[in-house]
N, CA, C and O atoms as CSV, one atom per row, in Angstrom:
chain,resi,resn,atom,element,x,y,z
A,1,GLN,N,N,71.278,30.765,-68.970
A,1,GLN,CA,C,71.648,29.412,-68.647
A,1,GLN,C,C,73.039,29.031,-68.585
A,1,GLN,O,O,73.681,29.678,-69.413
A,2,VAL,N,N,73.659,28.332,-68.007
A,2,VAL,CA,C,75.154,28.517,-67.603
A,2,VAL,C,C,75.246,26.306,-67.883
A,2,VAL,O,O,74.565,25.382,-67.439
A,3,GLN,N,N,76.341,26.376,-68.729
A,3,GLN,CA,C,76.746,25.252,-68.935
A,3,GLN,C,C,78.156,24.866,-68.342
A,3,GLN,O,O,79.099,25.649,-68.451
A,4,VAL,N,N,78.286,23.632,-67.705
A,4,VAL,CA,C,79.641,23.348,-66.895
A,4,VAL,C,C,80.205,22.183,-67.467
A,4,VAL,O,O,79.401,21.256,-67.564
A,5,VAL,N,N,81.557,21.914,-67.949
A,5,VAL,CA,C,82.167,21.115,-68.398
A,5,VAL,C,C,83.919,20.723,-67.141
A,5,VAL,O,O,84.736,21.421,-66.541
A,6,GLU,N,N,83.732,19.586,-67.292
A,6,GLU,CA,C,84.961,19.276,-66.461
A,6,GLU,C,C,86.015,18.706,-67.386
A,6,GLU,O,O,85.558,17.924,-68.220
A,7,TYR,N,N,87.231,18.901,-67.428
A,7,TYR,CA,C,88.466,18.199,-68.120
A,7,TYR,C,C,89.384,17.638,-67.235
A,7,TYR,O,O,89.510,18.127,-66.113
A,8,GLY,N,N,90.045,16.673,-67.593
A,8,GLY,CA,C,91.358,16.184,-66.891
A,8,GLY,C,C,91.153,15.189,-65.940
A,8,GLY,O,O,90.079,14.655,-66.213
A,9,GLY,N,N,91.630,14.704,-65.007
A,9,GLY,CA,C,90.949,13.621,-64.480
A,9,GLY,C,C,92.228,12.228,-64.958
A,9,GLY,O,O,93.415,12.362,-65.258
A,10,GLY,N,N,91.445,11.050,-64.870
A,10,GLY,CA,C,92.262,9.819,-65.097
A,10,GLY,C,C,92.806,9.060,-64.660
A,10,GLY,O,O,92.025,8.509,-63.884
A,11,LEU,N,N,94.120,8.393,-64.601
A,11,LEU,CA,C,94.825,7.131,-63.918
A,11,LEU,C,C,96.027,7.436,-63.388
A,11,LEU,O,O,96.944,7.833,-64.107
A,12,ALA,N,N,96.183,7.248,-61.773
A,12,ALA,CA,C,97.502,7.910,-61.148
A,12,ALA,C,C,97.464,7.075,-60.475
A,12,ALA,O,O,96.465,6.376,-60.303
A,13,GLN,N,N,98.982,6.876,-59.694
A,13,GLN,CA,C,99.555,6.255,-58.662
A,13,GLN,C,C,99.451,6.844,-57.406
A,13,GLN,O,O,99.256,8.059,-57.409
A,14,PRO,N,N,99.545,6.209,-56.203
A,14,PRO,CA,C,99.708,7.086,-54.825
A,14,PRO,C,C,100.799,7.826,-55.078
A,14,PRO,O,O,101.754,7.303,-55.653
A,15,GLY,N,N,100.826,9.026,-54.727
A,15,GLY,CA,C,101.838,10.206,-54.484
A,15,GLY,C,C,102.035,10.872,-55.881
A,15,GLY,O,O,102.938,11.673,-56.120
A,16,GLU,N,N,100.965,10.400,-56.901
A,16,GLU,CA,C,101.335,11.126,-57.939
A,16,GLU,C,C,100.323,12.487,-57.796
A,16,GLU,O,O,99.763,12.857,-56.765
A,17,SER,N,N,100.245,13.230,-59.377
A,17,SER,CA,C,99.488,14.301,-59.321
A,17,SER,C,C,98.436,14.221,-60.145
A,17,SER,O,O,98.464,13.314,-60.977
A,18,LEU,N,N,97.405,15.029,-60.118
A,18,LEU,CA,C,96.363,15.067,-61.431
A,18,LEU,C,C,95.697,16.438,-61.306
A,18,LEU,O,O,95.318,16.742,-60.175
A,19,ASN,N,N,95.500,17.302,-62.288
A,19,ASN,CA,C,94.766,18.457,-62.087
A,19,ASN,C,C,93.404,18.406,-63.295
A,19,ASN,O,O,93.206,17.999,-64.440
A,20,LEU,N,N,92.719,19.056,-62.262
A,20,LEU,CA,C,91.365,19.299,-62.860
A,20,LEU,C,C,91.082,20.541,-63.570
A,20,LEU,O,O,91.869,21.456,-63.327
A,21,SER,N,N,89.952,20.830,-64.556
A,21,SER,CA,C,89.893,22.088,-65.039
A,21,SER,C,C,88.311,21.979,-65.272
A,21,SER,O,O,87.568,20.997,-65.276
A,22,CYS,N,N,88.105,23.127,-65.434
A,22,CYS,CA,C,86.501,23.628,-65.209
A,22,CYS,C,C,86.066,24.755,-65.834
A,22,CYS,O,O,86.498,25.798,-65.344
A,23,THR,N,N,85.017,24.904,-67.189
A,23,THR,CA,C,84.532,25.531,-67.911
A,23,THR,C,C,83.625,25.807,-67.973
A,23,THR,O,O,82.921,25.023,-68.611
A,24,ALA,N,N,82.983,26.947,-67.459
A,24,ALA,CA,C,81.428,27.415,-67.622
A,24,ALA,C,C,80.827,28.343,-68.695
A,24,ALA,O,O,81.351,29.456,-68.737
A,25,ARG,N,N,80.080,28.167,-69.353
A,25,ARG,CA,C,79.578,28.763,-70.485
A,25,ARG,C,C,78.191,29.369,-70.314
A,25,ARG,O,O,77.405,28.735,-69.609
A,26,GLY,N,N,77.796,30.479,-70.849
A,26,GLY,CA,C,76.622,30.733,-70.658
A,26,GLY,C,C,76.522,32.485,-69.981
A,26,GLY,O,O,77.255,33.435,-70.254
A,27,SER,N,N,75.483,32.436,-69.154
A,27,SER,CA,C,75.490,33.325,-68.372
A,27,SER,C,C,76.461,33.531,-67.143
A,27,SER,O,O,76.022,33.642,-65.998
A,28,VAL,N,N,77.949,33.580,-67.480
A,28,VAL,CA,C,78.691,33.349,-66.624
A,28,VAL,C,C,79.227,34.224,-65.361
A,28,VAL,O,O,79.897,33.951,-64.365
A,29,PHE,N,N,78.551,35.532,-65.924
A,29,PHE,CA,C,78.468,37.086,-65.274
A,29,PHE,C,C,77.842,36.857,-63.561
A,29,PHE,O,O,78.038,37.538,-62.555
A,30,ARG,N,N,77.237,35.919,-63.720
A,30,ARG,CA,C,76.192,35.681,-62.553
A,30,ARG,C,C,77.275,34.960,-61.569
A,30,ARG,O,O,77.130,35.201,-60.370
A,31,ILE,N,N,78.224,34.197,-61.907
A,31,ILE,CA,C,78.618,33.479,-61.056
A,31,ILE,C,C,79.575,34.007,-60.092
A,31,ILE,O,O,80.429,34.767,-60.549
A,32,ASN,N,N,79.594,33.740,-58.803
A,32,ASN,CA,C,80.557,34.036,-58.341
A,32,ASN,C,C,81.175,33.297,-57.017
A,32,ASN,O,O,81.671,33.903,-56.067
A,33,LYS,N,N,81.042,31.725,-57.143
A,33,LYS,CA,C,81.352,30.887,-56.226
A,33,LYS,C,C,81.627,29.805,-57.010
A,33,LYS,O,O,80.621,29.308,-57.517
A,34,MET,N,N,82.987,29.116,-57.356
A,34,MET,CA,C,83.341,27.916,-57.752
A,34,MET,C,C,83.651,26.979,-56.709
A,34,MET,O,O,84.270,27.261,-55.683
A,35,ALA,N,N,83.154,25.750,-57.044
A,35,ALA,CA,C,83.504,24.649,-55.996
A,35,ALA,C,C,83.880,23.340,-56.854
A,35,ALA,O,O,83.369,23.153,-57.958
A,36,TRP,N,N,84.714,22.533,-56.340
A,36,TRP,CA,C,84.619,21.141,-56.645
A,36,TRP,C,C,83.868,20.246,-55.698
A,36,TRP,O,O,83.945,20.555,-54.509
A,37,PHE,N,N,82.929,18.857,-56.122
A,37,PHE,CA,C,82.910,18.274,-55.169
A,37,PHE,C,C,83.322,16.550,-55.657
A,37,PHE,O,O,83.839,16.356,-56.757
A,38,ARG,N,N,83.121,15.768,-55.017
A,38,ARG,CA,C,83.344,14.442,-55.865
A,38,ARG,C,C,82.693,13.319,-54.747
A,38,ARG,O,O,82.614,13.462,-53.527
A,39,GLN,N,N,82.322,12.335,-55.449
A,39,GLN,CA,C,81.730,10.755,-55.279
A,39,GLN,C,C,82.185,9.696,-55.434
A,39,GLN,O,O,82.145,9.143,-56.533
A,40,ALA,N,N,82.709,9.173,-54.416
A,40,ALA,CA,C,83.283,7.823,-54.739
A,40,ALA,C,C,82.147,6.743,-54.639
A,40,ALA,O,O,80.967,6.978,-54.380
A,41,PRO,N,N,82.745,5.450,-54.903
A,41,PRO,CA,C,81.420,4.534,-55.196
A,41,PRO,C,C,80.935,3.948,-53.708
A,41,PRO,O,O,81.624,3.478,-52.803
A,42,GLY,N,N,79.612,4.135,-53.788
A,42,GLY,CA,C,78.868,3.808,-52.532
A,42,GLY,C,C,78.868,4.995,-51.324
A,42,GLY,O,O,78.509,4.754,-50.172
A,43,LYS,N,N,79.232,6.026,-51.688
A,43,LYS,CA,C,79.262,7.223,-51.060
A,43,LYS,C,C,78.677,8.558,-51.275
A,43,LYS,O,O,79.208,8.940,-52.318
A,44,GLN,N,N,77.898,9.450,-50.875
A,44,GLN,CA,C,77.651,10.398,-50.797
A,44,GLN,C,C,78.391,11.564,-51.010
A,44,GLN,O,O,79.185,11.793,-50.099
A,45,ARG,N,N,78.380,12.645,-52.233
A,45,ARG,CA,C,78.970,13.595,-52.842
A,45,ARG,C,C,79.583,14.559,-51.897
A,45,ARG,O,O,78.967,15.466,-51.338
A,46,GLU,N,N,80.698,14.323,-51.777
A,46,GLU,CA,C,81.221,15.650,-50.399
A,46,GLU,C,C,81.888,16.762,-51.392
A,46,GLU,O,O,82.356,16.608,-52.520
A,47,LEU,N,N,81.786,17.787,-50.688
A,47,LEU,CA,C,82.479,19.099,-50.698
A,47,LEU,C,C,83.956,18.864,-50.878
A,47,LEU,O,O,84.432,18.163,-49.985
A,48,VAL,N,N,85.045,19.381,-52.061
A,48,VAL,CA,C,86.299,19.280,-51.469
A,48,VAL,C,C,86.778,20.186,-51.881
A,48,VAL,O,O,87.966,19.892,-52.009
A,49,ALA,N,N,86.577,21.445,-52.286
A,49,ALA,CA,C,86.809,22.756,-52.058
A,49,ALA,C,C,86.339,23.640,-52.841
A,49,ALA,O,O,85.746,23.285,-53.859
A,50,SER,N,N,86.500,24.932,-52.537
A,50,SER,CA,C,85.544,26.045,-53.004
A,50,SER,C,C,86.393,27.247,-52.868
A,50,SER,O,O,87.302,27.494,-52.076
A,51,MET,N,N,85.835,27.988,-53.908
A,51,MET,CA,C,86.199,29.554,-54.096
A,51,MET,C,C,85.533,30.257,-54.041
A,51,MET,O,O,84.519,30.083,-54.717
A,52,THR,N,N,85.636,31.503,-53.222
A,52,THR,CA,C,84.581,32.692,-53.813
A,52,THR,C,C,85.594,34.066,-53.004
A,52,THR,O,O,86.199,34.167,-51.937
A,53,ASN,N,N,85.385,34.844,-54.031
A,53,ASN,CA,C,86.431,36.289,-53.639
A,53,ASN,C,C,87.512,36.162,-53.424
A,53,ASN,O,O,88.055,37.157,-52.944
A,54,GLY,N,N,88.182,35.212,-53.597
A,54,GLY,CA,C,89.471,34.896,-53.233
A,54,GLY,C,C,89.616,34.071,-52.658
A,54,GLY,O,O,90.519,33.271,-52.897
A,55,ASN,N,N,88.663,33.926,-51.533
A,55,ASN,CA,C,88.622,32.928,-50.138
A,55,ASN,C,C,88.397,31.430,-50.750
A,55,ASN,O,O,87.594,31.116,-51.629
A,56,THR,N,N,89.254,30.646,-50.102
A,56,THR,CA,C,89.186,29.058,-50.035
A,56,THR,C,C,88.621,28.347,-49.192
A,56,THR,O,O,88.506,28.827,-48.064
A,57,ASN,N,N,88.192,27.254,-49.400
A,57,ASN,CA,C,88.167,26.371,-48.619
A,57,ASN,C,C,88.332,24.789,-48.494
A,57,ASN,O,O,87.734,24.247,-49.424
A,58,TYR,N,N,88.823,24.064,-47.819
A,58,TYR,CA,C,88.964,22.671,-48.365
A,58,TYR,C,C,88.679,21.894,-47.172
A,58,TYR,O,O,89.014,22.167,-46.019
A,59,THR,N,N,87.802,20.562,-47.723
A,59,THR,CA,C,87.494,19.536,-46.492
A,59,THR,C,C,89.187,18.999,-45.967
A,59,THR,O,O,90.271,19.169,-46.524
A,60,ASP,N,N,88.906,18.451,-44.945
A,60,ASP,CA,C,89.959,18.194,-43.994
A,60,ASP,C,C,90.829,17.154,-44.814
A,60,ASP,O,O,92.038,17.207,-44.591
A,61,ALA,N,N,90.435,16.326,-45.625
A,61,ALA,CA,C,90.890,15.068,-46.042
A,61,ALA,C,C,92.028,15.779,-47.105
A,61,ALA,O,O,93.226,15.499,-47.073
A,62,VAL,N,N,91.618,16.424,-47.731
A,62,VAL,CA,C,92.558,17.236,-48.884
A,62,VAL,C,C,93.595,18.426,-48.452
A,62,VAL,O,O,94.643,18.707,-49.033
A,63,LYS,N,N,93.042,19.063,-47.279
A,63,LYS,CA,C,94.151,20.254,-46.876
A,63,LYS,C,C,95.262,19.953,-47.013
A,63,LYS,O,O,95.613,19.008,-46.306
A,64,GLY,N,N,96.297,20.547,-47.912
A,64,GLY,CA,C,97.700,20.726,-48.074
A,64,GLY,C,C,97.934,19.922,-49.132
A,64,GLY,O,O,99.124,20.072,-49.409
A,65,ARG,N,N,97.439,19.153,-49.870
A,65,ARG,CA,C,97.591,18.585,-50.890
A,65,ARG,C,C,96.609,18.908,-52.167
A,65,ARG,O,O,97.049,18.610,-53.277
A,66,PHE,N,N,95.448,19.434,-52.083
A,66,PHE,CA,C,94.643,19.883,-53.124
A,66,PHE,C,C,94.437,21.589,-53.574
A,66,PHE,O,O,94.041,22.287,-52.641
A,67,THR,N,N,94.594,22.079,-54.477
A,67,THR,CA,C,94.787,23.814,-54.409
A,67,THR,C,C,93.260,23.506,-55.593
A,67,THR,O,O,92.993,22.547,-56.317
A,68,ILE,N,N,92.562,24.758,-55.336
A,68,ILE,CA,C,91.697,25.123,-55.996
A,68,ILE,C,C,91.980,26.865,-56.681
A,68,ILE,O,O,91.996,27.831,-55.918
A,69,SER,N,N,92.110,26.958,-57.647
A,69,SER,CA,C,92.254,28.266,-58.412
A,69,SER,C,C,91.051,28.377,-59.247
A,69,SER,O,O,90.185,27.546,-59.522
A,70,SER,N,N,91.277,30.143,-59.730
A,70,SER,CA,C,90.579,30.391,-60.733
A,70,SER,C,C,91.304,31.384,-61.369
A,70,SER,O,O,92.192,32.081,-60.879
A,71,GLY,N,N,90.761,31.402,-62.751
A,71,GLY,CA,C,90.930,32.338,-63.521
A,71,GLY,C,C,90.260,34.026,-63.865
A,71,GLY,O,O,89.269,34.528,-63.335
A,72,ASN,N,N,90.933,34.488,-64.644
A,72,ASN,CA,C,90.195,35.950,-64.791
A,72,ASN,C,C,89.203,35.992,-65.194
A,72,ASN,O,O,88.422,36.890,-64.879
A,73,THR,N,N,88.913,35.067,-65.999
A,73,THR,CA,C,87.414,34.498,-66.642
A,73,THR,C,C,86.176,34.267,-65.770
A,73,THR,O,O,86.350,33.227,-65.135
A,74,LYS,N,N,85.172,34.745,-65.534
A,74,LYS,CA,C,84.005,33.939,-64.620
A,74,LYS,C,C,84.174,32.720,-65.067
A,74,LYS,O,O,84.690,32.437,-66.148
A,75,GLY,N,N,83.636,31.753,-64.049
A,75,GLY,CA,C,83.309,30.524,-64.261
A,75,GLY,C,C,84.134,29.756,-64.823
A,75,GLY,O,O,83.745,28.866,-65.579
A,76,THR,N,N,85.569,29.988,-64.523
A,76,THR,CA,C,86.924,28.998,-64.829
A,76,THR,C,C,87.535,28.667,-63.332
A,76,THR,O,O,87.731,29.517,-62.463
A,77,ALA,N,N,87.792,27.272,-63.215
A,77,ALA,CA,C,88.546,26.790,-62.124
A,77,ALA,C,C,89.328,25.499,-62.484
A,77,ALA,O,O,89.129,24.686,-63.387
A,78,TRP,N,N,90.389,25.553,-61.399
A,78,TRP,CA,C,91.187,24.526,-61.829
A,78,TRP,C,C,91.395,23.541,-60.233
A,78,TRP,O,O,91.385,24.190,-59.187
A,79,LEU,N,N,91.537,22.308,-60.175
A,79,LEU,CA,C,91.883,21.925,-58.877
A,79,LEU,C,C,92.999,20.785,-59.191
A,79,LEU,O,O,92.868,19.634,-59.607
A,80,GLN,N,N,94.306,21.647,-58.783
A,80,GLN,CA,C,95.108,20.593,-58.441
A,80,GLN,C,C,95.481,19.923,-57.327
A,80,GLN,O,O,95.604,20.263,-56.151
A,81,MET,N,N,95.672,18.705,-58.031
A,81,MET,CA,C,95.584,17.269,-56.766
A,81,MET,C,C,97.083,16.910,-56.666
A,81,MET,O,O,97.705,16.561,-57.669
A,82,ARG,N,N,97.550,16.983,-55.674
A,82,ARG,CA,C,98.911,15.996,-55.142
A,82,ARG,C,C,98.939,15.125,-54.346
A,82,ARG,O,O,97.938,14.904,-53.664
A,83,ASP,N,N,100.101,14.373,-54.201
A,83,ASP,CA,C,100.074,13.515,-53.074
A,83,ASP,C,C,98.909,12.355,-52.960
A,83,ASP,O,O,98.572,11.922,-51.858
A,84,LEU,N,N,98.358,11.916,-54.115
A,84,LEU,CA,C,97.119,11.307,-54.350
A,84,LEU,C,C,97.201,10.133,-53.315
A,84,LEU,O,O,98.247,9.602,-52.940
A,85,LYS,N,N,95.717,9.761,-52.846
A,85,LYS,CA,C,95.690,8.689,-52.119
A,85,LYS,C,C,94.700,7.555,-52.660
A,85,LYS,O,O,93.664,7.917,-53.217
A,86,PRO,N,N,94.941,6.405,-52.537
A,86,PRO,CA,C,93.860,5.337,-53.264
A,86,PRO,C,C,92.368,6.002,-52.806
A,86,PRO,O,O,91.423,5.805,-53.571
A,87,GLU,N,N,92.131,6.830,-51.498
A,87,GLU,CA,C,90.682,7.167,-51.233
A,87,GLU,C,C,90.257,8.147,-51.820
A,87,GLU,O,O,89.101,8.506,-51.599
A,88,ASP,N,N,91.155,8.922,-52.822
A,88,ASP,CA,C,91.050,10.385,-53.451
A,88,ASP,C,C,90.058,9.626,-54.608
A,88,ASP,O,O,89.058,10.317,-54.804
A,89,THR,N,N,90.075,8.558,-55.309
A,89,THR,CA,C,89.231,8.079,-56.311
A,89,THR,C,C,87.733,8.096,-56.048
A,89,THR,O,O,87.047,7.566,-55.174
A,90,ALA,N,N,87.447,8.877,-57.090
A,90,ALA,CA,C,86.043,9.345,-57.259
A,90,ALA,C,C,85.897,10.033,-58.691
A,90,ALA,O,O,86.823,10.146,-59.494
A,91,VAL,N,N,84.279,10.579,-58.931
A,91,VAL,CA,C,83.987,11.283,-59.898
A,91,VAL,C,C,83.997,12.438,-58.999
A,91,VAL,O,O,83.491,12.536,-57.881
A,92,TYR,N,N,84.848,13.537,-59.872
A,92,TYR,CA,C,84.805,15.091,-59.437
A,92,TYR,C,C,83.874,15.870,-60.174
A,92,TYR,O,O,83.718,15.766,-61.391
A,93,TYR,N,N,83.173,16.753,-59.337
A,93,TYR,CA,C,82.297,17.485,-60.096
A,93,TYR,C,C,82.776,18.999,-60.099
A,93,TYR,O,O,83.276,19.492,-59.087
A,94,CYS,N,N,82.629,19.619,-61.114
A,94,CYS,CA,C,82.835,21.158,-60.999
A,94,CYS,C,C,80.967,21.502,-60.383
A,94,CYS,O,O,79.964,20.788,-60.423
A,95,ASN,N,N,81.188,22.834,-59.891
A,95,ASN,CA,C,80.033,23.447,-59.208
A,95,ASN,C,C,80.191,24.712,-59.249
A,95,ASN,O,O,80.893,25.314,-58.437
A,96,ALA,N,N,79.323,25.467,-60.547
A,96,ALA,CA,C,79.220,27.023,-60.538
A,96,ALA,C,C,78.187,27.661,-59.948
A,96,ALA,O,O,77.059,27.376,-60.348
A,97,GLN,N,N,78.339,28.629,-58.907
A,97,GLN,CA,C,76.918,28.925,-58.134
A,97,GLN,C,C,76.971,30.595,-58.201
A,97,GLN,O,O,77.840,31.310,-58.699
A,98,THR,N,N,76.114,30.847,-57.731
A,98,THR,CA,C,75.314,32.243,-57.840
A,98,THR,C,C,74.681,32.127,-56.355
A,98,THR,O,O,73.756,31.460,-55.891
A,99,THR,N,N,75.706,33.197,-55.740
A,99,THR,CA,C,75.248,33.447,-54.287
A,99,THR,C,C,75.243,34.508,-53.354
A,99,THR,O,O,76.215,35.262,-53.389
A,100,ALA,N,N,74.305,34.735,-52.481
A,100,ALA,CA,C,73.858,36.210,-52.000
A,100,ALA,C,C,74.330,35.634,-50.698
A,100,ALA,O,O,73.860,34.592,-50.243
A,101,GLY,N,N,75.360,36.403,-50.051
A,101,GLY,CA,C,75.665,35.946,-48.778
A,101,GLY,C,C,75.844,34.207,-48.559
A,101,GLY,O,O,76.761,33.576,-49.086
A,102,SER,N,N,74.948,33.683,-47.819
A,102,SER,CA,C,75.003,32.196,-47.369
A,102,SER,C,C,74.053,31.130,-48.584
A,102,SER,O,O,74.212,29.958,-48.924
A,103,MET,N,N,73.263,31.959,-48.903
A,103,MET,CA,C,72.306,31.512,-50.313
A,103,MET,C,C,72.626,31.281,-51.568
A,103,MET,O,O,72.861,32.228,-52.319
A,104,VAL,N,N,72.683,30.039,-51.977
A,104,VAL,CA,C,72.912,29.774,-53.201
A,104,VAL,C,C,71.153,29.988,-54.016
A,104,VAL,O,O,70.051,29.460,-53.860
A,105,ILE,N,N,71.685,30.973,-54.824
A,105,ILE,CA,C,70.602,31.586,-55.866
A,105,ILE,C,C,70.202,30.634,-56.972
A,105,ILE,O,O,69.070,30.400,-57.396
A,106,ASP,N,N,71.444,30.101,-57.373
A,106,ASP,CA,C,71.524,29.613,-58.428
A,106,ASP,C,C,72.979,28.660,-58.791
A,106,ASP,O,O,74.096,29.167,-58.688
A,107,GLU,N,N,72.759,27.157,-59.243
A,107,GLU,CA,C,73.945,26.509,-59.334
A,107,GLU,C,C,73.767,25.544,-60.689
A,107,GLU,O,O,72.737,25.199,-61.269
A,108,CYS,N,N,74.696,25.344,-60.874
A,108,CYS,CA,C,75.203,24.233,-62.312
A,108,CYS,C,C,76.441,23.241,-62.171
A,108,CYS,O,O,77.642,23.364,-61.931
A,109,TRP,N,N,75.682,22.342,-62.402
A,109,TRP,CA,C,76.958,21.109,-62.190
A,109,TRP,C,C,77.254,20.669,-63.537
A,109,TRP,O,O,76.511,20.745,-64.515
A,110,GLY,N,N,79.042,19.952,-63.436
A,110,GLY,CA,C,79.322,19.558,-64.914
A,110,GLY,C,C,78.726,18.172,-64.561
A,110,GLY,O,O,78.211,17.935,-63.468
A,111,PRO,N,N,78.829,17.314,-65.528
A,111,PRO,CA,C,78.491,16.155,-65.490
A,111,PRO,C,C,79.630,15.261,-65.175
A,111,PRO,O,O,79.361,14.072,-65.338
A,112,GLY,N,N,80.943,15.542,-64.729
A,112,GLY,CA,C,81.727,14.573,-63.848
A,112,GLY,C,C,82.718,14.420,-64.654
A,112,GLY,O,O,82.618,14.470,-65.880
A,113,THR,N,N,84.072,14.161,-63.829
A,113,THR,CA,C,85.091,13.354,-64.176
A,113,THR,C,C,85.732,12.551,-63.403
A,113,THR,O,O,85.929,12.808,-62.215
A,114,GLN,N,N,86.129,11.498,-63.976
A,114,GLN,CA,C,86.830,10.043,-63.078
A,114,GLN,C,C,88.328,10.418,-62.779
A,114,GLN,O,O,89.164,10.795,-63.601
A,115,ALA,N,N,88.473,10.249,-61.553
A,115,ALA,CA,C,90.058,10.307,-61.426
A,115,ALA,C,C,90.074,8.859,-60.147
A,115,ALA,O,O,89.575,8.777,-59.024
A,116,THR,N,N,90.590,8.240,-60.670
A,116,THR,CA,C,91.449,6.771,-59.946
A,116,THR,C,C,92.917,6.980,-59.810
A,116,THR,O,O,93.839,7.468,-60.463
A,117,VAL,N,N,92.658,6.209,-58.321
A,117,VAL,CA,C,94.268,6.156,-57.661
A,117,VAL,C,C,94.313,4.711,-57.294
A,117,VAL,O,O,93.548,4.088,-56.558
A,118,THR,N,N,95.446,4.269,-58.008
A,118,THR,CA,C,95.685,3.057,-57.937
A,118,THR,C,C,96.946,2.441,-58.320
A,118,THR,O,O,97.329,2.496,-59.488
A,119,SER,N,N,97.675,1.806,-57.329
A,119,SER,CA,C,99.247,1.012,-57.784
A,119,SER,C,C,99.082,-0.262,-58.564
A,119,SER,O,O,100.072,-0.894,-58.931
């Protein structure tokens, strides 16, 4: 069993930065992919960034502004968000996965943390 929790988020003005962190506990040895998703009010949850085997992937809307990184301990991840825009306002979720190729064998979600960008 794996439990995931996010930290960070909060309130920022346009152009400012926020940092999110994620920690997974439990059977983390099986985790080989970490991802951040977000869900804005009235919209579907979308992938923001992911990292596996050192390779990163970003949705176009955040490229050049957000950076995903992971620690030496499996199941830890950070999302550095710079030059924030009001459209970045959303609940951000950390997702820890066990994958085999493109197949997701297991995954665990955190409860989410709110990030609000407003002037």
